[in-house]
LOLUM-490459 format. One line per 5 residues: number of its first residue (from 1); their letters; for each residue x, y, z of C-alpha. Coordinates in steps of 0.5 Angstrom, whole numbers. Example, Ala and Ser with C-alpha at 12.3 -4.5 7.8 and 13.67 -1.06 7.14 Angstrom:
2
1) as) 25/-9/16  27/-2/14
END
This chain:
412
1) xxxxx) 668/-88/75  668/-89/67  661/-93/68  658/-87/72  660/-82/66
6) xxxxx) 657/-86/61  651/-87/65  651/-79/66  652/-78/59  646/-83/57
11) xxxxx) 642/-79/62  643/-72/59  642/-75/52  635/-78/54  633/-71/57
16) xxxxx) 636/-67/51  631/-72/46  625/-70/51  626/-63/51  628/-62/44
21) xxxxx) 622/-66/41  618/-62/46  621/-55/44  617/-49/41  617/-47/34
26) xxxxx) 611/-42/35  607/-40/41  601/-44/43  595/-41/40  588/-41/43
31) xxxxx) 583/-43/37  575/-42/38  570/-47/35  563/-47/36  557/-51/33
36) xxxxx) 549/-49/33  548/-54/39  554/-53/43  557/-47/47  564/-44/44
41) xxxxx) 570/-48/47  577/-46/47  582/-51/44  590/-51/44  593/-51/37
46) xxxxx) 599/-56/37  606/-53/36  609/-53/30  615/-58/30  621/-57/25
51) xxxxx) 625/-63/23  631/-61/27  627/-61/34  625/-68/32  632/-71/35
56) xxxxx) 629/-78/36  628/-79/28  635/-77/26  640/-78/31  640/-85/31
61) xxxxx) 641/-85/23  648/-80/25  650/-85/31  657/-88/29  657/-84/23
66) xxxxx) 662/-79/20  658/-73/17  658/-66/14  653/-61/16  650/-56/11
71) xxxxx) 647/-50/15  647/-43/16  644/-38/22  637/-41/21  639/-49/23
76) xxxxx) 637/-49/30  633/-53/35  628/-49/38  627/-50/46  623/-46/51
81) xxxxx) 625/-39/51  630/-39/45  634/-44/41  641/-48/40  644/-48/34
86) xxxxx) 644/-55/31  651/-56/30  653/-54/37  647/-59/39  650/-65/35
91) xxxxx) 657/-63/37  655/-64/45  652/-70/43  658/-73/40  656/-73/33
96) xxxxx) 662/-74/29  662/-67/25  668/-67/20  666/-60/17  660/-55/15
101) xxxxx) 658/-53/8  656/-46/8  651/-43/3  650/-36/0  651/-31/6
106) xxxxx) 655/-36/10  655/-40/16  653/-34/21  649/-31/15  653/-24/15
111) xxxxx) 655/-24/8  651/-19/3  647/-22/-3  652/-25/-8  658/-24/-4
116) xxxxx) 663/-29/-5  664/-33/2  671/-36/3  673/-42/6  675/-41/14
121) xxxxx) 674/-44/21  668/-43/25  671/-39/31  666/-42/36  666/-49/34
126) xxxxx) 673/-50/31  670/-53/25  672/-52/18  667/-48/14  667/-50/7
131) xxxxx) 664/-44/2  659/-46/-3  658/-39/-5  665/-38/-7  670/-41/-12
136) xxxxx) 665/-47/-12  658/-48/-11  658/-56/-11  662/-60/-6  668/-63/-9
141) xxxxx) 669/-71/-9  675/-69/-5  671/-65/0  666/-71/1  672/-76/2
146) xxxxx) 671/-80/8  664/-78/10  658/-83/11  653/-78/10  651/-71/9
151) xxxxx) 646/-67/14  642/-61/11  638/-56/15  637/-49/12  630/-45/12
156) xxxxx) 628/-43/5  623/-38/3  620/-41/-3  622/-37/-9  626/-40/-14
161) xxxxx) 631/-35/-14  633/-35/-7  639/-40/-8  638/-44/-2  634/-49/-6
166) xxxxx) 640/-49/-12  645/-51/-6  641/-57/-4  640/-59/-11  648/-59/-12
171) xxxxx) 649/-62/-6  645/-68/-7  648/-68/-14  655/-69/-11  652/-74/-6
176) xxxxx) 649/-78/-11  656/-78/-15  660/-80/-9  655/-85/-7  653/-83/0
181) xxxxx) 646/-81/3  643/-74/5  638/-73/10  634/-66/9  631/-63/16
186) xxxxx) 624/-60/13  622/-53/16  615/-49/14  615/-45/7  612/-38/9
191) xxxxx) 610/-38/2  608/-45/1  601/-43/1  601/-42/-7  604/-43/-14
196) xxxxx) 605/-37/-18  610/-34/-23  613/-35/-29  616/-42/-30  624/-43/-31
201) xxxxx) 625/-45/-39  631/-49/-40  635/-44/-44  635/-40/-38  637/-44/-32
206) xxxxx) 643/-42/-27  644/-42/-20  638/-37/-19  634/-43/-22  636/-50/-24
211) xxxxx) 630/-53/-26  623/-52/-30  619/-49/-24  615/-43/-23  618/-37/-19
216) xxxxx) 613/-39/-13  613/-47/-12  609/-48/-6  613/-53/-3  617/-54/3
221) xxxxx) 625/-55/2  624/-63/4  618/-64/-1  622/-60/-6  628/-65/-5
226) xxxxx) 624/-71/-6  621/-68/-13  628/-67/-15  630/-74/-14  624/-77/-16
231) xxxxx) 623/-73/-22  631/-75/-24  633/-67/-24  640/-69/-22  645/-68/-27
236) xxxxx) 646/-75/-31  639/-77/-29  642/-80/-22  638/-81/-16  641/-80/-9
241) xxxxx) 640/-84/-3  635/-79/1  632/-79/7  627/-73/9  625/-72/16
246) xxxxx) 618/-69/16  616/-63/21  610/-64/25  603/-60/26  604/-55/20
251) xxxxx) 600/-55/13  601/-51/7  595/-46/8  598/-44/15  601/-37/16
256) xxxxx) 608/-38/19  613/-33/22  620/-34/21  623/-33/28  630/-32/25
261) xxxxx) 632/-28/19  633/-32/13  638/-28/10  641/-20/11  635/-17/7
266) xxxxx) 629/-21/9  628/-18/16  621/-19/17  614/-23/15  613/-17/10
271) xxxxx) 619/-17/6  618/-25/6  611/-24/3  613/-19/-2  620/-22/-4
276) xxxxx) 617/-26/-10  614/-20/-13  620/-15/-11  625/-20/-12  624/-18/-20
281) xxxxx) 627/-11/-19  634/-15/-18  634/-15/-25  633/-8/-26  637/-1/-24
286) xxxxx) 631/0/-19  633/0/-11  628/-5/-8  630/-3/-1  637/-5/0
291) xxxxx) 641/0/4  635/2/8  632/-2/14  626/-4/10  629/-9/5
296) xxxxx) 624/-11/0  618/-7/3  619/-1/-2  622/1/-9  625/7/-12
301) xxxxx) 630/10/-16  633/17/-18  630/17/-25  623/15/-23  618/21/-24
306) xxxxx) 618/26/-18  611/28/-20  608/22/-19  611/19/-13  610/23/-6
311) xxxxx) 615/18/-2  622/18/-2  628/15/1  636/15/0  639/8/0
316) xxxxx) 646/8/4  651/2/6  648/-2/12  648/-9/14  647/-14/8
321) xxxxx) 648/-8/3  655/-5/2  654/-2/-4  646/-1/-5  643/1/-12
326) xxxxx) 642/8/-12  647/9/-6  646/16/-3  641/19/-9  634/21/-7
331) xxxxx) 629/16/-10  622/17/-12  618/11/-11  613/7/-7  613/5/1
336) xxxxx) 610/-2/1  611/-4/9  604/-4/11  603/-10/6  599/-16/8
341) xxxxx) 600/-23/7  600/-24/-1  597/-30/-5  600/-29/-11  606/-26/-15
346) xxxxx) 604/-19/-18  608/-15/-24  604/-9/-22  610/-6/-18  615/-7/-24
351) xxxxx) 610/-5/-29  609/2/-25  616/3/-24  617/2/-31  612/6/-34
356) xxxxx) 614/12/-29  621/11/-31  624/18/-34  629/14/-38  627/7/-40
361) xxxxx) 634/6/-42  636/5/-35  631/1/-33  633/-7/-35  639/-10/-34
366) xxxxx) 637/-15/-39  642/-21/-37  640/-21/-30  632/-20/-31  632/-26/-36
371) xxxxx) 635/-31/-31  631/-28/-25  624/-29/-29  627/-35/-32  625/-33/-40
376) xxxxx) 626/-27/-44  619/-26/-46  617/-22/-39  622/-16/-41  619/-16/-48
381) xxxxx) 612/-16/-45  613/-10/-40  616/-6/-45  610/-7/-50  605/-5/-45
386) xxxxx) 602/-11/-42  598/-11/-36  599/-15/-30  593/-20/-32  595/-20/-39
391) xxxxx) 602/-23/-37  600/-27/-31  595/-31/-37  601/-33/-40  604/-37/-34
396) xxxxx) 598/-41/-33  599/-47/-37  606/-48/-34  603/-47/-27  598/-52/-28
401) xxxxx) 602/-57/-31  607/-56/-25  602/-57/-20  600/-64/-23  607/-66/-21
406) xxxxx) 608/-62/-15  601/-66/-12  605/-72/-12  610/-70/-7  606/-66/-2
411) xx) 607/-68/5  603/-63/9
END
């Protein structure tokens, strides 16, 4: 009987590996090609395969190991017609998960931006959930005690102040200090097709930007992990035993639509493409769509000039925003919900709002704006009336310097 069960489980595991490896991340697309000598033919595009689906590449590394997983609602294995959560799949395959580390917004992705997440127990799996966005943002040595490795799998959106990359860096630091390996499962970056924005200055680093990189850095989370490690950006110039499992059939110039909302206030492709530019409003008193169903697809405030704008809306508490800016107030501003894929960070929106602010003393939250921008110069430029082109010109030297470093770590 025991032999039968063992053989049965081995068969199930084999089929799981086959199905997961073949699972869809995106639907197949027909690509039409032609030459002057040949008629048009239809070619089937290869499916994007996220690293989590490449179970054959990382399951052998987990066998017989006691592990922790850093994960949230985006940490899934795709299959035809749906997906299964990485943690659920690993538990089914008898991987010994001791606990889960949860980033900002929590393991199930249902907490507000910046909201402290308490340690808890996952109802579905019974696993202990250790918050990395509460009292501590870095795993303690005690929390890593008895572990053989840490597995990291979270979907990023490629903006420096989106905190998942900071969580990864702190987890890498903790693993380096403890002397245990970390495996990063890579996923596409929906803003991975360009590099732009102000570069973080060392004097202004925070959880919203821990390293001196541009606002949009054009790298997957796996590529960025390699950069952090090899450039010795971990505290104390340490290096961690790092393995990045690459994704397949994706390149930086490809459009990628996220199948799962990466956080409560990034509901769709439009919000994700606008986020690097509209995210700067987080350091102001302007509402950027929180408290509506069009988060990061509009901006406005009650103190913007009503004679200039014909678009209005009223923010109210909703999923992902219990206390939105300008709650219950009629906001004047702009609707950007029809914006197509962007290839740059623009200051036009924030310049427009500042220019048309009736009371400019209400506009900036200086400390917050500085840590989002990565410097204290950008606010002064806007206040002085600099144009978008003039501001962007001051970014270019740092961007070109970063691109030279970035080139060493690109995998796709």
